[in-house]
C-alpha positions as CSV (number, residue, x, y, z in Angstrom):
1,X,94.2,118.0,116.6
2,X,91.0,119.5,117.6
3,X,89.0,116.6,116.6
4,X,87.5,114.3,119.3
5,X,89.1,110.9,119.3
6,X,87.0,107.7,119.3
7,X,88.1,104.1,119.4
8,X,86.3,100.9,118.3
9,X,85.4,98.7,121.4
10,X,86.3,95.6,119.4
11,X,89.9,96.6,118.8
12,X,91.6,93.8,120.8
13,X,89.5,91.0,119.1
14,X,90.1,92.7,115.7
15,X,93.9,92.6,116.3
16,X,93.7,88.6,116.8
17,X,91.8,88.3,113.5
18,X,94.1,90.7,111.8
19,X,97.2,88.7,113.0
20,X,95.6,85.5,111.7
21,X,95.0,87.3,108.2
22,X,98.6,88.4,108.2
23,X,99.7,84.8,108.7
24,X,97.4,83.4,106.2
25,X,98.7,85.8,103.5
26,X,102.3,85.1,104.4
27,X,103.0,88.8,105.7
28,X,103.9,87.5,109.1
29,X,106.0,84.6,110.1
30,X,107.9,83.8,113.2
31,X,107.2,84.7,116.9
32,X,109.7,87.5,117.0
33,X,108.3,89.1,114.0
34,X,104.8,88.8,115.3
35,X,105.8,90.3,118.6
36,X,107.5,93.3,117.1
37,X,104.5,93.7,114.7
38,X,102.1,93.7,117.8
39,X,104.1,96.3,119.4
40,X,103.2,98.8,116.5
41,X,99.3,98.4,117.5
42,X,98.1,98.3,114.0
43,X,94.6,97.7,115.4
44,X,94.6,101.0,117.2
45,X,95.0,102.9,113.9
46,X,92.0,101.1,112.3
47,X,90.0,101.3,115.5
48,X,90.3,105.1,115.6
49,X,89.7,105.6,111.8
50,X,86.7,103.2,111.7
51,X,85.5,103.5,115.2
52,X,81.9,102.6,114.5
53,X,82.0,100.1,111.7
54,X,80.8,96.5,111.7
55,X,83.4,93.8,112.5
56,X,84.1,92.7,108.9
57,X,84.6,96.3,107.8
58,X,86.9,97.0,110.9
59,X,88.8,93.9,109.8
60,X,89.3,95.3,106.4
61,X,90.6,98.5,107.9
62,X,93.1,96.6,110.1
63,X,94.2,94.7,107.1
64,X,94.8,97.8,105.1
65,X,97.0,99.2,107.9
66,X,99.0,95.8,108.0
67,X,99.5,95.6,104.3
68,X,100.7,99.2,104.0
69,X,103.1,98.8,106.8
70,X,104.6,95.7,105.2
71,X,104.7,97.2,101.7
72,X,106.2,100.6,102.8
73,X,108.9,99.2,105.0
74,X,110.4,97.0,102.3
75,X,111.7,100.2,100.8
76,X,113.7,101.4,103.8
77,X,116.8,99.5,102.8
78,X,118.8,98.8,99.6
79,X,115.6,97.8,97.7
80,X,114.4,101.4,98.0
81,X,117.4,102.6,96.1
82,X,117.0,100.4,93.2
83,X,114.3,101.8,90.7
84,X,114.2,98.7,88.5
85,X,113.5,96.3,91.4
86,X,110.8,98.7,92.8
87,X,109.4,98.8,89.4
88,X,109.2,95.0,89.2
89,X,107.5,95.1,92.7
90,X,104.8,97.5,91.8
91,X,104.2,96.1,88.4
92,X,102.7,93.0,90.0
93,X,100.4,95.0,92.1
94,X,99.4,97.3,89.1
95,X,98.5,94.1,87.3
96,X,96.2,93.1,90.0
97,X,94.6,96.7,90.3
98,X,93.7,96.6,86.6
99,X,92.4,92.9,86.8
100,X,89.0,91.7,87.6
101,X,88.1,91.2,91.3
102,X,89.4,88.1,92.7
103,X,92.2,87.7,90.4
104,X,95.3,85.9,91.7
105,X,98.8,85.6,90.2
106,X,100.7,82.3,90.3
107,X,103.7,82.4,92.4
108,X,103.0,85.9,93.6
109,X,104.8,87.1,96.7
110,X,102.9,87.5,100.0
111,X,102.6,91.3,99.5
112,X,100.7,90.6,96.2
113,X,98.7,87.7,97.7
114,X,97.4,90.0,100.5
115,X,96.8,92.9,98.1
116,X,94.7,90.7,95.8
117,X,92.5,89.9,98.9
118,X,92.2,93.5,99.9
119,X,91.5,94.8,96.5
120,X,88.7,92.3,95.9
121,X,87.1,93.0,99.2
122,X,87.6,96.8,98.8
123,X,85.5,96.9,95.6
124,X,82.5,95.1,97.1
125,X,79.4,97.2,96.6
126,X,81.3,100.1,95.1
127,X,80.3,101.8,91.7
128,X,82.2,101.7,88.4
129,X,83.1,105.5,88.9
130,X,84.5,104.7,92.3
131,X,86.4,101.8,90.9
132,X,88.0,103.9,88.2
133,X,89.0,106.5,90.6
134,X,90.6,104.0,93.1
135,X,92.5,102.4,90.2
136,X,94.0,105.9,89.3
137,X,94.9,106.5,93.0
138,X,96.6,103.1,93.3
139,X,98.5,103.8,90.1
140,X,99.7,107.2,91.3
141,X,100.8,105.7,94.6
142,X,102.6,102.7,93.3
143,X,104.4,104.7,90.5
144,X,105.4,107.3,93.1
145,X,107.5,104.6,94.8
146,X,109.6,104.3,91.7
147,X,110.2,108.1,91.6
148,X,111.4,108.0,95.3
149,X,113.6,105.2,94.4
150,X,115.3,107.2,91.6
151,X,115.8,110.1,94.2
152,X,117.5,107.8,96.6
153,X,119.7,106.2,93.9
154,X,120.8,109.6,92.5
155,X,121.1,111.3,95.9
156,X,118.6,114.0,94.9
157,X,117.5,116.8,97.3
158,X,114.1,117.8,96.2
159,X,113.0,121.4,97.0
160,X,110.1,121.9,99.4
161,X,107.3,122.4,96.7
162,X,108.7,119.4,94.7
163,X,108.8,117.3,97.9
164,X,105.3,118.2,98.8
165,X,104.0,117.3,95.4
166,X,105.7,113.9,95.5
167,X,104.8,113.3,99.0
168,X,101.1,113.8,98.1
169,X,101.2,110.7,95.9
170,X,103.8,108.7,97.5
171,X,102.0,108.9,100.9
172,X,99.1,106.4,101.3
173,X,96.3,108.8,101.7
174,X,94.5,108.9,98.2
175,X,94.1,105.3,98.2
176,X,93.1,105.3,101.8
177,X,90.3,107.9,101.2
178,X,88.8,105.6,98.7
179,X,89.0,102.7,101.2
180,X,87.3,104.9,103.7
181,X,84.3,105.2,101.6
182,X,84.1,101.4,101.2
183,X,85.0,100.7,104.9
184,X,82.2,103.1,106.3
185,X,79.9,101.5,103.5
186,X,79.4,104.9,101.8
187,X,80.2,106.5,98.5
188,X,80.5,110.3,98.2
189,X,78.3,111.5,95.4
190,X,80.4,112.8,92.4
191,X,79.2,116.4,92.5
192,X,80.3,116.8,96.0
193,X,83.5,114.7,95.7
194,X,84.7,116.9,92.7
195,X,83.8,120.2,94.5
196,X,86.6,122.6,95.2
197,X,85.5,122.4,98.9
198,X,86.0,118.7,99.3
199,X,89.2,118.8,97.2
200,X,90.5,121.5,99.6
201,X,89.6,119.3,102.6
202,X,91.3,116.1,101.0
203,X,94.4,118.1,100.1
204,X,94.7,119.7,103.6
205,X,94.1,116.3,105.4
206,X,96.5,114.5,103.1
207,X,99.4,116.8,103.7
208,X,98.6,117.1,107.4
209,X,98.8,113.5,107.8
210,X,101.8,113.1,105.7
211,X,103.9,115.7,107.4
212,X,102.9,114.6,111.0
213,X,104.2,111.2,109.9
214,X,107.4,113.1,108.6
215,X,107.9,114.4,112.1
216,X,107.4,111.1,113.7
217,X,109.5,109.1,111.4
218,X,112.4,111.7,111.1
219,X,114.9,109.7,113.1
220,X,114.3,106.5,111.1
221,X,114.7,108.3,107.8
222,X,117.7,110.2,108.8
223,X,119.3,106.9,110.0
224,X,118.6,105.3,106.6
225,X,119.9,108.3,104.7
226,X,116.5,108.8,103.1
227,X,116.0,112.4,102.2
228,X,112.3,112.1,101.7
229,X,111.3,113.9,105.0
230,X,110.1,117.5,105.0
231,X,112.1,118.4,108.1
232,X,115.3,117.3,106.3
233,X,114.3,119.2,103.0
234,X,113.6,122.3,105.0
235,X,117.0,122.2,106.7
236,X,118.7,122.0,103.4
237,X,116.8,124.5,101.4
238,X,116.5,127.1,104.2
239,X,120.0,126.4,105.6
240,X,118.3,126.4,109.0
241,X,118.7,124.5,112.3
242,X,116.7,121.4,113.2
243,X,114.6,123.3,115.6
244,X,113.7,125.9,113.0
245,X,112.8,123.2,110.5
246,X,110.6,121.6,113.0
247,X,108.9,124.8,113.8
248,X,108.2,125.4,110.2
249,X,106.9,122.0,109.7
250,X,104.6,122.4,112.9
251,X,103.3,125.6,111.4
252,X,102.4,123.9,108.2
253,X,100.7,121.1,110.0
254,X,98.6,123.6,111.9
255,X,97.9,125.6,108.8
256,X,96.5,122.5,107.1
257,X,94.4,121.7,110.1
258,X,92.9,125.0,110.3
259,X,92.2,125.0,106.5
260,X,90.4,121.6,106.9
261,X,88.2,123.0,109.8
262,X,87.5,126.2,108.0
263,X,86.3,124.3,104.9
264,X,84.4,121.8,107.0
265,X,82.3,124.6,108.4
266,X,81.1,125.5,104.8
267,X,79.8,122.0,104.1
268,X,76.2,123.0,104.9
269,X,76.3,125.6,102.2
270,X,77.8,123.1,99.8
271,X,74.8,120.6,100.4
272,X,72.3,123.4,99.8
273,X,74.0,124.6,96.7
274,X,74.0,120.9,95.3
275,X,70.5,120.3,96.7
276,X,71.8,117.1,98.2
277,X,69.3,114.9,100.0
278,X,70.0,113.8,103.6
279,X,71.5,110.4,102.7
280,X,74.0,112.0,100.3
281,X,74.9,114.6,103.0
282,X,75.5,111.7,105.3
283,X,78.0,110.2,103.0
284,X,80.2,113.2,103.4
285,X,80.1,113.9,107.1
286,X,78.8,112.3,110.3
287,X,78.3,108.5,110.6
288,X,74.9,107.2,111.8
289,X,75.3,104.0,113.6
290,X,73.2,101.9,116.0
291,X,74.4,100.6,119.4
292,X,75.4,97.3,117.8
293,X,78.0,99.2,115.6
294,X,76.3,98.2,112.4
295,X,76.2,101.1,109.9
296,X,72.6,102.1,109.5
297,X,72.9,104.8,107.0
298,X,75.5,105.6,104.3
299,X,78.2,107.3,106.3
300,X,81.7,108.6,105.8
301,X,83.7,110.7,108.2
302,X,86.8,112.8,107.4
């Protein structure tokens, strides 16, 4: 990854606030569970994605990571092979997505209680156009969980192209891109967001991250008999060895990285073409922050 890595200096303090939030919402209970969760270092993910945000925004980033880990992991076992049960789980969340900010559901499970809090905070200061887009991305992500459950139940082996299409929406990236705009306290102008260049950058970053995750989670998915992993799909479709499948996956990851970097170099031309003023350009590229780590201008990075 030829991109400099930066880390928020408040990561350790943010972790303690995050653990407290996980307790309040019911996502964490018991010392053993907490110790195991700490070993995942969820704060490190947020501290690198949001390395120069103010403390409340870093906390929101940490809570996004924690919620996603909890929500996603529940489908690793038998639940992930029962489409009707998965549908019941996501319908509660979809109801919240389509409700007014601050809506809570009586008797909702912890994952829905936590989501209601996240969704209300995520919408603060964002435009109706952003909200409409975010709702669409949440819908797509949640509905993709049902499709994956159907595949598991029916022992379906998707082809590579079908798998990549499903992975695009079943991965967490589109909702997270929307959250990035909120957490960095920016909103990308519609003309830039909808441009072919930024679409290419989002697509490349989305699949790069998804398939890096596939490589890292290969052992877990194979142990659970879950076929939703590009390496496993490549092995079957290409009738190749594990080593060859991994080499192919690495090549795809590198290609997406290069596509992102090549597109990023064209951003100045896009700005000029759209006659974007400096604040709007900042919403697409480099963060501008002061030494107290409070966002000074509208900023958003990758």
